[in-house]
Every structure is written in C-alpha cells, then in structure tokens.
LUMSE-281071 format. One line per 5 residues: number of its first residue (from 0); their letters; for each residue x, y, z of N, C-alpha, C, O. Coordinates in nm, 2 decimals, decimal comma. Example, Ala and Ser with C-alpha at 12.3 -4.5 7.8 and 13.67 -1.06 7.14 Angstrom:
# LUMSE-281071
0	as	1,32:-0,57:0,78:1,23:-0,45:0,78:1,32:-0,33:0,78:1,42:-0,33:0,85  1,28:-0,22:0,71:1,37:-0,11:0,71:1,29:0,00:0,79:1,34:0,11:0,80
# end
This chain:
# LUMSE-281071
0	xxxxx	0,08:-0,12:0,00:0,00:0,00:0,00:0,09:0,12:0,00:0,19:0,13:0,07  0,05:0,22:-0,08:0,12:0,35:-0,09:0,04:0,45:0,00:-0,08:0,48:-0,03  0,11:0,51:0,10:0,04:0,59:0,20:0,10:0,73:0,20:0,22:0,75:0,19  0,02:0,83:0,20:0,06:0,97:0,23:0,03:1,00:0,37:-0,09:1,00:0,41  0,13:1,03:0,45:0,12:1,05:0,59:0,14:1,20:0,62:0,25:1,26:0,61
5	xxxxx	0,03:1,27:0,66:0,03:1,41:0,70:0,12:1,41:0,83:0,09:1,33:0,92  0,21:1,50:0,83:0,30:1,52:0,95:0,30:1,65:1,01:0,30:1,76:0,94  0,28:1,66:1,14:0,27:1,78:1,21:0,41:1,83:1,26:0,43:1,94:1,28  0,50:1,73:1,28:0,63:1,76:1,34:0,72:1,63:1,33:0,67:1,52:1,30  0,85:1,65:1,36:0,94:1,54:1,36:0,92:1,44:1,47:0,92:1,32:1,45
10	xxxxx	0,90:1,49:1,60:0,88:1,39:1,70:0,76:1,30:1,68:0,77:1,18:1,70  0,65:1,35:1,63:0,53:1,26:1,61:0,56:1,17:1,49:0,52:1,05:1,49  0,63:1,22:1,39:0,67:1,14:1,27:0,76:1,03:1,31:0,75:0,91:1,26  0,85:1,06:1,41:0,95:0,96:1,45:0,88:0,84:1,53:0,94:0,73:1,54  0,77:0,87:1,59:0,69:0,76:1,65:0,61:0,68:1,56:0,59:0,56:1,58
15	xxxxx	0,56:0,74:1,45:0,47:0,67:1,35:0,54:0,60:1,24:0,50:0,49:1,21  0,65:0,66:1,19:0,71:0,60:1,07:0,76:0,45:1,09:0,74:0,37:1,01  0,83:0,42:1,21:0,87:0,29:1,23:0,76:0,18:1,23:0,77:0,07:1,18  0,64:0,22:1,28:0,53:0,13:1,29:0,48:0,10:1,14:0,45:-0,01:1,11  0,47:0,21:1,06:0,43:0,19:0,92:0,53:0,11:0,84:0,49:0,03:0,76
20	xxxxx	0,66:0,13:0,87:0,76:0,05:0,80:0,75:-0,10:0,84:0,76:-0,19:0,75  0,73:-0,13:0,97:0,71:-0,26:1,01:0,59:-0,33:0,94:0,59:-0,45:0,92  0,50:-0,25:0,91:0,38:-0,31:0,83:0,40:-0,32:0,68:0,32:-0,36:0,61  0,52:-0,27:0,64:0,55:-0,28:0,50:0,49:-0,18:0,41:0,48:-0,20:0,29  0,45:-0,07:0,47:0,38:0,04:0,39:0,48:0,13:0,32:0,58:0,17:0,38
25	xxxxx	0,46:0,16:0,20:0,54:0,26:0,12:0,49:0,40:0,16:0,38:0,44:0,12  0,56:0,47:0,25:0,51:0,59:0,30:0,59:0,71:0,25:0,71:0,72:0,25  0,51:0,81:0,22:0,56:0,95:0,18:0,51:1,04:0,29:0,39:1,04:0,32  0,60:1,12:0,35:0,56:1,22:0,45:0,51:1,34:0,38:0,55:1,38:0,27  0,41:1,41:0,44:0,35:1,52:0,38:0,33:1,64:0,48:0,27:1,62:0,59
30	xxxxx	0,39:1,75:0,44:0,39:1,87:0,53:0,28:1,97:0,47:0,30:2,03:0,37  0,18:1,98:0,55:0,08:2,09:0,52:0,02:2,13:0,65:-0,06:2,06:0,71  0,06:2,25:0,70:0,03:2,29:0,84:0,01:2,44:0,84:0,09:2,51:0,90  -0,09:2,50:0,77:-0,11:2,64:0,77:-0,16:2,69:0,91:-0,16:2,81:0,93  -0,19:2,60:1,00:-0,23:2,64:1,14:-0,11:2,68:1,23:-0,14:2,74:1,33
35	xxxxx	0,01:2,64:1,19:0,12:2,66:1,28:0,17:2,80:1,28:0,21:2,86:1,17  0,17:2,87:1,39:0,21:3,00:1,41:0,29:3,02:1,54:0,26:2,95:1,63  0,37:3,10:1,55:0,43:3,21:1,47:0,52:3,15:1,36:0,54:3,03:1,35  0,57:3,24:1,28:0,65:3,19:1,17:0,77:3,11:1,22:0,81:3,01:1,16  0,84:3,16:1,32:0,95:3,09:1,38:0,92:2,95:1,42:1,00:2,85:1,40
40	xxxxx	0,80:2,93:1,47:0,75:2,79:1,51:0,73:2,71:1,38:0,77:2,59:1,38  0,66:2,77:1,28:0,64:2,70:1,16:0,77:2,65:1,10:0,79:2,54:1,06  0,87:2,74:1,09:1,00:2,71:1,03:1,07:2,61:1,11:1,14:2,52:1,05  1,07:2,62:1,24:1,14:2,52:1,32:1,08:2,38:1,30:1,16:2,28:1,29  0,95:2,37:1,30:0,89:2,23:1,28:0,92:2,18:1,14:0,95:2,06:1,12
45	xxxxx	0,90:2,27:1,04:0,93:2,23:0,90:1,07:2,18:0,88:1,09:2,08:0,82  1,16:2,26:0,93:1,31:2,23:0,91:1,34:2,10:0,98:1,42:2,02:0,93  1,29:2,08:1,10:1,31:1,96:1,18:1,25:1,83:1,11:1,32:1,73:1,10  1,14:1,85:1,05:1,08:1,74:0,97:1,16:1,71:0,85:1,18:1,59:0,81  1,21:1,81:0,79:1,30:1,79:0,67:1,42:1,71:0,71:1,46:1,62:0,63
50	xxxxx	1,48:1,75:0,82:1,60:1,67:0,87:1,56:1,53:0,90:1,64:1,44:0,87  1,45:1,51:0,96:1,40:1,37:1,00:1,39:1,29:0,87:1,43:1,18:0,86  1,32:1,35:0,77:1,30:1,27:0,64:1,43:1,24:0,58:1,45:1,13:0,52  1,53:1,33:0,58:1,66:1,30:0,52:1,73:1,19:0,60:1,79:1,10:0,54  1,72:1,20:0,73:1,79:1,09:0,82:1,72:0,96:0,79:1,79:0,86:0,79
55	xxxxx	1,59:0,95:0,77:1,52:0,83:0,75:1,52:0,78:0,60:1,47:0,68:0,57  1,57:0,87:0,51:1,57:0,84:0,37:1,43:0,81:0,32:1,41:0,71:0,25  1,34:0,90:0,36:1,20:0,88:0,32:1,16:1,01:0,24:1,20:1,12:0,28  1,07:0,99:0,15:1,03:1,10:0,06:0,94:1,20:0,15:0,86:1,15:0,23  0,96:1,33:0,13:0,89:1,43:0,19:0,83:1,53:0,09:0,90:1,58:0,01
60	xxxxx	0,70:1,54:0,09:0,63:1,63:0,00:0,59:1,76:0,09:0,52:1,74:0,18  0,64:1,87:0,05:0,62:1,99:0,12:0,52:2,08:0,05:0,54:2,12:-0,06  0,41:2,12:0,12:0,32:2,22:0,08:0,37:2,34:0,17:0,31:2,37:0,27  0,47:2,41:0,13:0,54:2,50:0,21:0,49:2,64:0,19:0,56:2,72:0,12  0,38:2,67:0,25:0,33:2,81:0,25:0,28:2,84:0,39:0,19:2,79:0,44
65	xxxxx	0,35:2,94:0,44:0,31:2,99:0,58:0,17:3,05:0,56:0,16:3,15:0,49  0,08:3,00:0,64:-0,06:3,04:0,61:-0,13:3,12:0,72:-0,25:3,09:0,74  -0,07:3,21:0,79:-0,13:3,28:0,89:-0,26:3,34:0,85:-0,37:3,32:0,91  -0,26:3,43:0,75:-0,38:3,50:0,72:-0,49:3,41:0,66:-0,61:3,42:0,70  -0,45:3,32:0,58:-0,55:3,22:0,52:-0,61:3,14:0,63:-0,73:3,12:0,64
70	xxxxx	-0,53:3,09:0,73:-0,58:3,00:0,83:-0,68:3,08:0,92:-0,79:3,04:0,95  -0,63:3,20:0,97:-0,72:3,28:1,06:-0,85:3,32:0,99:-0,95:3,32:1,06  -0,84:3,35:0,86:-0,97:3,39:0,80:-1,06:3,27:0,77:-1,18:3,29:0,75  -1,00:3,15:0,77:-1,09:3,03:0,75:-1,15:2,98:0,88:-1,24:2,90:0,87  -1,10:3,02:0,99:-1,15:2,97:1,12:-1,29:3,04:1,14:-1,29:3,16:1,15
75	xxxxx	-1,39:2,96:1,16:-1,52:3,03:1,18:-1,52:3,12:1,31:-1,45:3,08:1,41  -1,58:3,23:1,30:-1,56:3,33:1,41:-1,60:3,27:1,55:-1,54:3,30:1,65  -1,71:3,19:1,55:-1,75:3,13:1,68:-1,65:3,03:1,73:-1,65:2,99:1,84  -1,57:2,97:1,64:-1,47:2,87:1,67:-1,35:2,93:1,74:-1,27:2,86:1,81  -1,32:3,06:1,72:-1,21:3,12:1,78:-1,20:3,11:1,93:-1,09:3,10:1,99
80	xxxxx	-1,32:3,10:2,00:-1,32:3,09:2,14:-1,35:2,95:2,19:-1,36:2,93:2,31  -1,38:2,86:2,10:-1,42:2,72:2,14:-1,32:2,63:2,08:-1,31:2,60:1,96  -1,24:2,57:2,17:-1,13:2,48:2,13:-1,18:2,36:2,05:-1,12:2,32:1,95  -1,29:2,30:2,09:-1,35:2,18:2,02:-1,38:2,22:1,87:-1,34:2,14:1,78  -1,45:2,33:1,85:-1,48:2,37:1,71:-1,36:2,41:1,63:-1,34:2,37:1,52
85	xxxxx	-1,27:2,48:1,70:-1,15:2,52:1,63:-1,06:2,40:1,59:-1,01:2,40:1,48  -1,04:2,31:1,68:-0,96:2,19:1,64:-1,03:2,11:1,53:-0,96:2,06:1,44  -1,16:2,09:1,54:-1,23:2,02:1,44:-1,21:2,08:1,30:-1,19:2,01:1,20  -1,22:2,21:1,30:-1,19:2,28:1,17:-1,05:2,26:1,12:-1,03:2,23:1,00  -0,96:2,27:1,21:-0,81:2,25:1,18:-0,79:2,10:1,13:-0,72:2,09:1,03
90	xxxxx	-0,84:2,00:1,19:-0,83:1,86:1,15:-0,88:1,85:1,01:-0,82:1,79:0,92  -1,00:1,91:0,98:-1,07:1,89:0,85:-0,98:1,96:0,74:-0,96:1,90:0,64  -0,94:2,08:0,77:-0,86:2,15:0,68:-0,73:2,07:0,63:-0,71:2,06:0,51  -0,66:2,02:0,73:-0,54:1,95:0,69:-0,56:1,81:0,64:-0,49:1,77:0,54  -0,66:1,74:0,69:-0,68:1,61:0,64:-0,74:1,61:0,50:-0,71:1,52:0,42
95	xxxxx	-0,83:1,70:0,47:-0,88:1,71:0,34:-0,78:1,74:0,23:-0,77:1,68:0,13  -0,69:1,83:0,26:-0,58:1,86:0,17:-0,49:1,74:0,15:-0,44:1,71:0,04  -0,46:1,67:0,26:-0,38:1,54:0,25:-0,45:1,44:0,17:-0,39:1,38:0,08  -0,58:1,42:0,19:-0,65:1,32:0,11:-0,65:1,35:-0,04:-0,63:1,27:-0,13  -0,67:1,48:-0,07:-0,67:1,52:-0,22:-0,53:1,50:-0,27:-0,51:1,46:-0,39
100	xxxxx	-0,42:1,54:-0,20:-0,29:1,52:-0,25:-0,25:1,37:-0,26:-0,19:1,34:-0,36  -0,30:1,29:-0,17:-0,28:1,15:-0,18:-0,34:1,09:-0,31:-0,28:1,02:-0,39  -0,47:1,13:-0,34:-0,54:1,08:-0,46:-0,47:1,13:-0,58:-0,45:1,05:-0,68  -0,43:1,26:-0,59:-0,36:1,32:-0,70:-0,22:1,25:-0,73:-0,18:1,25:-0,84  -0,16:1,20:-0,62:-0,03:1,14:-0,64:-0,02:0,99:-0,64:0,08:0,93:-0,62
105	xxxxx	-0,14:0,93:-0,67:-0,14:0,79:-0,69:-0,13:0,70:-0,56:-0,10:0,58:-0,57  -0,15:0,76:-0,44:-0,15:0,69:-0,32:-0,28:0,61:-0,30:-0,39:0,66:-0,35  -0,28:0,50:-0,23:-0,41:0,43:-0,21:-0,47:0,47:-0,07:-0,59:0,44:-0,05  -0,40:0,55:0,01:-0,45:0,59:0,14:-0,38:0,71:0,19:-0,27:0,75:0,15  -0,44:0,77:0,30:-0,38:0,88:0,37:-0,40:0,86:0,52:-0,49:0,79:0,56
110	xxxxx	-0,31:0,92:0,59:-0,33:0,92:0,74:-0,26:1,04:0,80:-0,22:1,13:0,72  -0,24:1,04:0,93:-0,18:1,16:0,99:-0,11:1,12:1,12:-0,15:1,03:1,19  0,00:1,19:1,15:0,07:1,17:1,27:-0,01:1,23:1,39:0,03:1,21:1,51  -0,11:1,31:1,37:-0,19:1,36:1,48:-0,25:1,25:1,56:-0,28:1,27:1,68  -0,26:1,13:1,50:-0,31:1,01:1,57:-0,22:0,96:1,68:-0,26:0,87:1,76
115	xxxxx	-0,10:1,02:1,70:-0,01:0,97:1,80:-0,02:1,06:1,93:0,02:1,01:2,04  -0,08:1,17:1,92:-0,08:1,26:2,03:-0,18:1,23:2,14:-0,30:1,22:2,10  -0,14:1,22:2,26:-0,24:1,21:2,37:-0,31:1,34:2,40:-0,41:1,34:2,48  -0,27:1,45:2,34:-0,32:1,58:2,36:-0,43:1,62:2,26:-0,50:1,72:2,28  -0,44:1,55:2,15:-0,54:1,58:2,05:-0,67:1,50:2,07:-0,67:1,41:2,15
120	xxxxx	-0,77:1,54:2,01:-0,90:1,48:2,02:-0,90:1,36:1,92:-0,94:1,37:1,80  -0,86:1,24:1,97:-0,83:1,13:1,88:-0,96:1,09:1,80:-0,95:1,06:1,68  -1,07:1,08:1,87:-1,20:1,04:1,81:-1,24:1,14:1,70:-1,29:1,10:1,59  -1,22:1,27:1,72:-1,25:1,37:1,62:-1,16:1,35:1,50:-1,21:1,37:1,39  -1,04:1,32:1,52:-0,95:1,30:1,41:-0,99:1,18:1,33:-1,00:1,19:1,20
125	xxxxx	-1,02:1,07:1,39:-1,07:0,95:1,32:-1,19:0,97:1,25:-1,21:0,94:1,13  -1,29:1,04:1,31:-1,42:1,06:1,25:-1,40:1,15:1,13:-1,46:1,13:1,02  -1,32:1,25:1,14:-1,29:1,35:1,03:-1,22:1,27:0,91:-1,26:1,29:0,80  -1,12:1,19:0,95:-1,05:1,11:0,84:-1,15:1,02:0,77:-1,14:1,01:0,64  -1,24:0,96:0,84:-1,33:0,87:0,77:-1,44:0,94:0,69:-1,47:0,90:0,58
130	xxxxx	-1,48:1,06:0,74:-1,57:1,14:0,66:-1,51:1,19:0,53:-1,57:1,18:0,42  -1,38:1,23:0,54:-1,31:1,28:0,42:-1,28:1,16:0,33:-1,29:1,18:0,20  -1,25:1,05:0,38:-1,23:0,93:0,30:-1,35:0,90:0,21:-1,33:0,87:0,09  -1,47:0,90:0,27:-1,59:0,87:0,20:-1,61:0,98:0,09:-1,65:0,94:-0,02  -1,59:1,10:0,13:-1,62:1,21:0,03:-1,52:1,22:-0,08:-1,56:1,25:-0,19
135	xxxxx	-1,39:1,19:-0,05:-1,29:1,20:-0,15:-1,25:1,07:-0,22:-1,17:1,06:-0,31  -1,32:0,96:-0,18:-1,30:0,83:-0,24:-1,15:0,78:-0,23:-1,10:0,74:-0,33  -1,10:0,79:-0,11:-0,96:0,74:-0,09:-0,96:0,69:0,06:-1,02:0,75:0,15  -0,89:0,58:0,08:-0,89:0,52:0,21:-0,82:0,60:0,32:-0,72:0,66:0,29  -0,89:0,61:0,43:-0,82:0,67:0,55:-0,76:0,56:0,63:-0,83:0,47:0,68
140	xxxxx	-0,63:0,56:0,64:-0,56:0,45:0,70:-0,55:0,48:0,85:-0,48:0,57:0,89  -0,62:0,40:0,93:-0,62:0,43:1,08:-0,53:0,34:1,15:-0,54:0,21:1,14  -0,45:0,39:1,24:-0,37:0,32:1,34:-0,37:0,41:1,46:-0,36:0,53:1,46  -0,39:0,35:1,58:-0,38:0,42:1,70:-0,23:0,42:1,74:-0,17:0,32:1,79  -0,16:0,53:1,71:-0,02:0,54:1,73:0,02:0,59:1,87:0,13:0,60:1,90
145	xxxxx	-0,08:0,62:1,95:-0,06:0,68:2,09:0,04:0,59:2,17:0,12:0,65:2,25  0,04:0,46:2,16:0,14:0,39:2,24:0,29:0,42:2,20:0,38:0,39:2,28  0,31:0,48:2,09:0,44:0,51:2,04:0,48:0,66:2,06:0,59:0,70:2,01  0,40:0,73:2,13:0,42:0,88:2,16:0,56:0,90:2,23:0,64:0,98:2,18  0,58:0,83:2,34:0,71:0,85:2,41:0,83:0,81:2,33:0,93:0,88:2,34
150	xxxxx	0,81:0,70:2,25:0,92:0,66:2,17:0,96:0,77:2,07:1,08:0,79:2,04  0,86:0,83:2,01:0,89:0,94:1,91:0,96:1,06:1,98:1,05:1,12:1,92  0,91:1,09:2,10:0,98:1,20:2,17:1,12:1,17:2,21:1,21:1,25:2,20  1,14:1,04:2,25:1,28:1,00:2,29:1,37:1,01:2,17:1,48:1,06:2,18  1,32:0,96:2,05:1,40:0,96:1,93:1,43:1,11:1,89:1,55:1,14:1,86
155	xxxxx	1,34:1,20:1,90:1,36:1,34:1,87:1,46:1,40:1,96:1,55:1,47:1,91  1,46:1,37:2,09:1,56:1,43:2,18:1,70:1,37:2,15:1,79:1,45:2,14  1,71:1,24:2,13:1,84:1,18:2,09:1,90:1,24:1,97:2,02:1,25:1,96  1,82:1,27:1,87:1,87:1,32:1,74:1,87:1,47:1,73:1,92:1,53:1,63  1,82:1,54:1,83:1,82:1,68:1,84:1,72:1,75:1,75:1,74:1,87:1,71
160	xxxxx	1,61:1,68:1,73:1,50:1,75:1,65:1,42:1,84:1,74:1,41:1,82:1,86  1,37:1,95:1,68:1,29:2,05:1,75:1,16:1,98:1,81:1,09:1,91:1,74  1,13:2,01:1,93:1,01:1,96:2,00:0,93:2,08:2,05:0,99:2,16:2,12  0,81:2,10:2,00:0,73:2,21:2,03:0,66:2,20:2,17:0,66:2,10:2,23  0,61:2,31:2,22:0,55:2,32:2,35:0,40:2,34:2,34:0,33:2,36:2,44
165	xxxxx	0,34:2,35:2,22:0,20:2,36:2,20:0,16:2,31:2,07:0,24:2,28:1,98  0,03:2,29:2,04:-0,02:2,22:1,92:0,02:2,29:1,79:0,05:2,22:1,69  0,03:2,42:1,80:0,07:2,49:1,68:0,00:2,61:1,64:0,06:2,71:1,59  -0,13:2,62:1,67:-0,21:2,73:1,63:-0,18:2,85:1,73:-0,15:2,82:1,85  -0,21:2,97:1,68:-0,19:3,08:1,77:-0,28:3,08:1,89:-0,25:3,14:1,99
170	xxxxx	-0,40:3,02:1,88:-0,49:3,01:1,99:-0,43:2,92:2,10:-0,44:2,95:2,22  -0,37:2,81:2,06:-0,32:2,72:2,16:-0,19:2,78:2,22:-0,16:2,75:2,33  -0,12:2,86:2,14:0,00:2,92:2,20:-0,05:3,02:2,31:0,02:3,03:2,41  -0,15:3,09:2,28:-0,21:3,19:2,38:-0,25:3,11:2,50:-0,22:3,15:2,61  -0,33:3,00:2,48:-0,38:2,92:2,59:-0,26:2,87:2,68:-0,28:2,85:2,80
175	xxxx	-0,15:2,83:2,62:-0,04:2,78:2,69:0,01:2,88:2,79:0,04:2,84:2,91  0,01:3,01:2,76:0,06:3,11:2,85:-0,05:3,16:2,95:-0,02:3,21:3,06  -0,18:3,15:2,91:-0,28:3,20:3,00:-0,32:3,09:3,11:-0,38:3,13:3,21  -0,29:2,97:3,08:-0,34:2,87:3,18:-0,23:2,83:3,28:-0,25:2,75:3,37
# end
C-alpha cells in the first residue's frame, strides 16, 4: 500500500514511521500545516521534519506556504473561542488537503501523525478522516499510534529534533501562557 502521511512535526513522525515500515507500507511524508504560528514555530517544525525525512531516507512532500492570514480567515468566528470547534476545523482543513494530495499522487490511502498525540481529540481526528475518506474516495488508514508517543519524543531528543510546546495554532499558543 502506498500511503501519504500528514506530518505535524518530527517527534510525532519519529513515533509513527517505524510502525508503518514494520507493516511494509510505502510511506511518503506530507507537510501541510497552515495552522502553525508564529513563523519561527512553523519554520522550526518544517526544518526539523525535513531533517528527519533526510535521516530516514523517506520522501517528503512539502506544501510550504506559511498560512497565517488564510488560516485565521478560515476559522469560523465562533470557533475562535471554542477549542473543540477550532480543532475540528483544523483537522478537517489539513486532512482534506492530505486526502486530495494522496489521490492526485497515486497513493491508495492517507493518514496523519496527529493520531499519536495524547493531547489531540483522537476520536474527532478518526471521524474526520473517515468522513473525508468517503467524500474524496480514498482510504483513511487508521492506526492508534498513541502507544508510540514517548518513543517518538525520545528519538527526537536523541537526534536533536525540535520539539514544540503547544499544538501549533496561535490560539493554543495563547492558551499555553494563559493557563
């Protein structure tokens, strides 16, 4: 199976990729994260993922456009103050783009490293992936990667990959400091 794996960062990718390789999947990493802000955060995560892909000798497809204005204008106004709505919008935005890119590039499925995080809404990600799969006519490859979260973080520390302190959006960065 040829899989396009949406990647949010190197640490999460470092936890997911070995699992997919053990399953014999031909995996291409995919960077599309217009939600990540500030620019320095976006650049640190992108560059770290690029280094990870080179170290692992795995293909990386970059949709490399810093999307502050586009992302903020796409977030429904009522979602700005509601984490559940905001995150659901963000999952949909990134997974839909991944599914379309997978289909366009001859992949048979798509997935996301977001499935590794104990801090994300796992069920919302799965439901969104399945909904997009049906609508875009491409398989959503589901694996619960959460058991490999610490392994990915450990690998990132050992190799010196950048590890972030918040999910990525400017709203979560604000919440990090307000709570």
